[in-house]
KOLROFI-71256 format. One record per residue (C-alpha): residue number from 0; chain; x, y negated, z. Coordinates in nm, 2 decimals. Example, Ala and Ser with C-alpha at 12.3 -4.5 7.8 and 13.67 -1.06 7.14 Angstrom:
// KOLROFI-71256
0|A|1.23|0.45|0.78
1|A|1.37|0.11|0.71
This chain:
// KOLROFI-71256
0|A|11.51|-14.42|2.91
1|A|11.38|-14.14|3.18
2|A|11.48|-14.16|3.58
3|A|11.56|-13.89|3.75
4|A|11.46|-13.86|4.10
5|A|11.59|-13.57|4.32
6|A|11.35|-13.36|4.54
7|A|11.22|-13.57|4.86
8|A|11.24|-13.30|5.14
9|A|10.90|-13.25|5.32
10|A|10.93|-13.36|5.64
11|A|10.60|-13.29|5.74
12|A|10.57|-13.12|6.13
13|A|10.43|-12.72|6.06
14|A|10.09|-12.72|6.20
15|A|10.13|-12.60|6.57
16|A|9.96|-12.20|6.59
17|A|9.67|-12.19|6.73
18|A|9.57|-12.12|7.14
19|A|9.47|-11.77|7.02
20|A|9.73|-11.66|6.76
21|A|9.89|-11.37|6.89
22|A|10.15|-11.36|6.69
23|A|10.37|-11.59|6.94
24|A|10.33|-11.37|7.20
25|A|10.53|-11.09|6.99
26|A|10.83|-11.11|7.21
27|A|10.64|-11.08|7.53
28|A|10.68|-10.77|7.66
29|A|10.31|-10.59|7.86
30|A|10.34|-10.47|8.17
31|A|10.24|-10.08|8.18
32|A|9.94|-10.00|8.34
33|A|9.99|-9.90|8.75
34|A|9.98|-9.54|8.80
35|A|9.70|-9.35|8.91
36|A|9.68|-9.10|9.28
37|A|9.75|-8.84|9.07
38|A|10.03|-8.93|8.87
39|A|10.20|-9.11|9.21
40|A|10.11|-8.77|9.41
41|A|10.34|-8.55|9.14
42|A|10.60|-8.81|9.16
43|A|10.65|-8.81|9.51
44|A|10.66|-8.47|9.58
45|A|10.92|-8.42|9.31
46|A|11.11|-8.66|9.38
47|A|10.98|-8.83|9.74
48|A|11.15|-9.12|9.74
49|A|11.10|-9.44|9.95
50|A|10.94|-9.62|9.64
51|A|10.67|-9.41|9.55
52|A|10.60|-9.35|9.88
53|A|10.51|-9.72|9.91
54|A|10.29|-9.69|9.62
55|A|10.09|-9.47|9.76
56|A|10.02|-9.62|10.12
57|A|9.98|-9.96|9.95
58|A|9.66|-9.74|9.74
59|A|9.53|-9.60|10.04
60|A|9.55|-9.92|10.24
61|A|9.12|-9.95|10.18
62|A|9.12|-9.66|10.33
63|A|9.28|-9.79|10.68
64|A|9.07|-10.10|10.69
65|A|8.77|-9.90|10.60
66|A|8.82|-9.69|10.93
67|A|8.91|-9.97|11.18
68|A|8.57|-10.15|11.06
69|A|8.39|-9.80|11.18
70|A|8.60|-9.82|11.47
71|A|8.55|-10.22|11.61
72|A|8.18|-10.19|11.55
73|A|8.18|-9.95|11.93
74|A|8.45|-10.15|12.10
75|A|8.45|-10.47|12.30
76|A|8.53|-10.79|12.14
77|A|8.91|-10.82|12.35
78|A|9.04|-10.51|12.14
79|A|9.26|-10.70|11.90
80|A|9.17|-10.58|11.50
81|A|9.55|-10.60|11.45
82|A|9.69|-10.43|11.69
83|A|9.44|-10.09|11.56
84|A|9.53|-10.17|11.19
85|A|9.92|-10.16|11.26
86|A|9.85|-9.84|11.46
87|A|9.64|-9.72|11.14
88|A|9.92|-9.78|10.91
89|A|10.13|-9.53|11.12
90|A|9.87|-9.28|11.11
91|A|9.87|-9.35|10.74
92|A|10.23|-9.32|10.74
93|A|10.23|-8.95|10.90
94|A|10.00|-8.82|10.73
95|A|10.16|-8.88|10.39
96|A|10.46|-8.72|10.51
97|A|10.31|-8.43|10.67
98|A|10.02|-8.38|10.36
99|A|9.98|-8.01|10.25
100|A|9.80|-7.97|9.89
101|A|9.80|-7.61|9.97
102|A|9.54|-7.63|10.19
103|A|9.28|-7.72|9.97
104|A|9.16|-8.07|10.19
105|A|9.14|-8.34|10.02
106|A|9.43|-8.64|10.11
107|A|9.15|-8.88|10.25
108|A|8.98|-8.66|10.41
109|A|9.34|-8.56|10.62
110|A|9.42|-8.90|10.60
111|A|9.06|-9.07|10.79
112|A|9.14|-8.80|11.13
113|A|9.52|-8.89|11.15
114|A|9.44|-9.28|11.10
115|A|9.15|-9.22|11.34
116|A|9.36|-9.06|11.55
117|A|9.61|-9.28|11.58
118|A|9.40|-9.57|11.67
119|A|9.22|-9.37|11.96
120|A|9.59|-9.32|12.05
121|A|9.61|-9.66|12.06
122|A|9.31|-9.75|12.26
123|A|9.43|-9.50|12.54
124|A|9.77|-9.67|12.55
125|A|9.58|-10.04|12.59
126|A|9.33|-9.91|12.89
127|A|9.62|-9.88|13.19
128|A|9.43|-9.75|13.44
129|A|9.44|-9.40|13.46
130|A|9.04|-9.24|13.41
131|A|9.09|-9.10|13.83
132|A|9.10|-9.42|13.94
133|A|8.77|-9.49|13.75
134|A|8.64|-9.19|13.93
135|A|8.77|-9.31|14.27
136|A|8.62|-9.64|14.24
137|A|8.26|-9.50|14.13
138|A|8.28|-9.31|14.41
139|A|8.35|-9.60|14.65
140|A|8.08|-9.80|14.48
141|A|7.80|-9.50|14.48
142|A|7.87|-9.49|14.84
143|A|7.82|-9.83|14.88
144|A|7.52|-9.86|14.76
145|A|7.37|-9.57|14.91
146|A|7.46|-9.76|15.28
147|A|7.34|-10.11|15.17
148|A|7.00|-9.95|15.11
149|A|7.02|-9.79|15.41
150|A|7.10|-10.00|15.61
151|A|7.01|-10.32|15.44
152|A|7.35|-10.52|15.45
153|A|7.71|-10.47|15.29
154|A|7.83|-10.18|15.49
155|A|8.17|-10.26|15.66
156|A|8.50|-10.11|15.60
157|A|8.50|-9.90|15.93
158|A|8.12|-9.75|15.77
159|A|8.25|-9.66|15.45
160|A|8.51|-9.50|15.57
161|A|8.30|-9.27|15.80
162|A|8.01|-9.24|15.55
163|A|8.29|-9.09|15.32
164|A|8.47|-8.85|15.59
165|A|8.81|-9.02|15.56
166|A|8.99|-9.26|15.89
167|A|9.05|-9.61|15.80
168|A|9.40|-9.60|15.72
169|A|9.28|-9.34|15.42
170|A|9.02|-9.51|15.32
171|A|9.24|-9.83|15.33
172|A|9.48|-9.65|15.11
173|A|9.20|-9.54|14.89
174|A|9.13|-9.93|14.81
175|A|9.49|-9.95|14.75
176|A|9.41|-9.69|14.46
177|A|9.15|-9.84|14.30
178|A|9.27|-10.20|14.29
179|A|9.34|-10.18|13.93
180|A|8.97|-10.12|13.82
181|A|8.85|-10.37|14.10
182|A|8.96|-10.70|13.92
183|A|8.74|-10.88|13.71
184|A|8.87|-11.02|13.38
185|A|8.63|-11.18|13.14
186|A|8.75|-11.03|12.80
187|A|8.70|-10.67|12.96
188|A|8.46|-10.48|12.96
189|A|8.20|-10.50|13.26
190|A|8.14|-10.17|13.34
191|A|8.34|-9.93|13.06
192|A|8.39|-9.66|13.30
193|A|7.98|-9.62|13.34
194|A|7.99|-9.61|12.96
195|A|7.88|-9.91|12.93
196|A|8.05|-10.11|12.65
197|A|7.90|-10.47|12.74
198|A|8.15|-10.76|12.79
199|A|8.14|-10.99|13.09
200|A|8.17|-11.32|12.91
201|A|7.82|-11.21|12.75
202|A|7.65|-11.29|13.05
203|A|7.74|-11.67|12.98
204|A|7.53|-11.82|12.74
205|A|7.72|-12.01|12.43
206|A|7.62|-12.41|12.52
207|A|7.63|-12.41|12.10
208|A|7.43|-12.16|12.02
209|A|7.17|-12.14|12.35
210|A|6.84|-11.96|12.35
211|A|6.61|-11.99|12.61
212|A|6.60|-11.63|12.70
213|A|6.96|-11.63|12.69
214|A|6.94|-11.94|12.98
215|A|6.68|-11.79|13.20
216|A|6.90|-11.48|13.20
217|A|7.21|-11.65|13.25
218|A|7.05|-11.88|13.57
219|A|6.91|-11.59|13.71
220|A|7.25|-11.38|13.69
221|A|7.41|-11.69|13.88
222|A|7.12|-11.64|14.16
223|A|7.16|-11.31|14.22
224|A|7.53|-11.35|14.25
225|A|7.48|-11.61|14.50
226|A|7.22|-11.46|14.68
227|A|7.49|-11.18|14.73
228|A|7.82|-11.38|14.77
229|A|7.63|-11.52|15.06
230|A|7.57|-11.20|15.19
231|A|7.92|-11.08|15.19
232|A|8.17|-11.11|15.52
233|A|8.29|-11.43|15.58
234|A|8.64|-11.32|15.48
235|A|8.58|-11.16|15.15
236|A|8.39|-11.46|15.03
237|A|8.67|-11.61|15.14
238|A|8.95|-11.42|14.95
239|A|8.71|-11.42|14.61
240|A|8.68|-11.79|14.64
241|A|9.05|-11.87|14.69
242|A|9.16|-11.59|14.41
243|A|8.91|-11.71|14.15
244|A|8.82|-12.04|14.22
245|A|9.13|-12.21|14.33
246|A|9.31|-11.97|14.14
247|A|9.58|-11.85|14.38
248|A|9.76|-11.55|14.39
249|A|9.70|-11.26|14.64
250|A|10.06|-11.31|14.82
251|A|9.98|-11.71|14.87
252|A|9.63|-11.59|15.03
253|A|9.75|-11.39|15.20
254|A|10.03|-11.65|15.34
255|A|9.69|-11.85|15.43
256|A|9.54|-11.63|15.64
257|A|9.85|-11.52|15.79
258|A|9.84|-11.13|15.65
259|A|9.99|-10.94|15.42
260|A|9.91|-10.91|15.07
261|A|9.84|-10.51|15.10
262|A|9.53|-10.62|15.30
263|A|9.42|-10.93|15.11
264|A|9.46|-10.69|14.76
265|A|9.19|-10.40|15.03
266|A|8.93|-10.72|15.12
267|A|8.92|-10.82|14.71
268|A|8.89|-10.46|14.63
269|A|8.59|-10.42|14.87
270|A|8.42|-10.73|14.77
271|A|8.42|-10.67|14.43
272|A|8.30|-10.28|14.43
273|A|8.04|-10.42|14.67
274|A|7.93|-10.69|14.43
275|A|7.92|-10.43|14.14
276|A|7.76|-10.19|14.29
277|A|7.46|-10.48|14.41
278|A|7.48|-10.61|14.04
279|A|7.38|-10.24|13.93
280|A|7.14|-10.21|14.18
281|A|6.95|-10.52|14.03
282|A|6.97|-10.42|13.75
283|A|6.79|-10.06|13.80
284|A|6.52|-10.24|13.95
285|A|6.62|-10.08|14.31
286|A|6.71|-10.47|14.41
287|A|6.48|-10.77|14.39
288|A|6.59|-11.13|14.40
289|A|6.51|-11.29|14.75
290|A|6.23|-11.59|14.78
291|A|6.36|-11.95|14.74
292|A|6.29|-11.94|15.13
293|A|6.41|-11.68|15.24
294|A|6.75|-11.80|15.06
295|A|6.73|-12.13|15.18
296|A|6.83|-12.16|15.62
């Protein structure tokens, strides 16, 4: 007697495919390769659509970064790289829309000129002091330095006006005109109108990384400034102290002395220009630092 048994279903779990088995990814679509610049240009000239324009801009973003990097090496630290980059993007977009391949110039060459030009325009917009104001301030400093050399002291406003062949009122108006160039900003270029790109904050040593040479230079500069402050007229010293140390506004300083704000502005401008002229003479070796016995009276 034979016993018939029903076939037993195979319940063994099939083995999972190996990770490297590419057959499991047959239903996944592989993205097509990104079009190159030549294909994008052909499509852009054919359609001029926004999507293609954006793709071209993304393609040439490294060019903008390169121009910013080169330009930033010649600029003071307070200039924002982000502002330059934004201006460069505008220049790149304009170059993209105005480029004509028939001219025979490579787009990279053309775009680099437009991007750099847009950044330079942005830098000119940042400098809110007109060039003529810088020129007048330089003239005042030159006359002041010559008079100081001749008189051995800080010239008065009347002497400055006479030397510049101006009436006292005309000289006062001139000081009002150069006022924007006579305010001190630690982050701005110290003598940008003279071609020196150094910033004023560079004369202050970094306490976290201070070398002996930097410390000696800073101390010497402080002594020179202190000497000059002692030689300034009493009124100019007080205005500088109230403005830069006490942090008072010009209007508040005018109320303290019972003068007009315009007059306080003139005194401030005269003092700052005198300080700058003296420092330039000191740096050029025309003025020697006085011995300690001469300073301590």
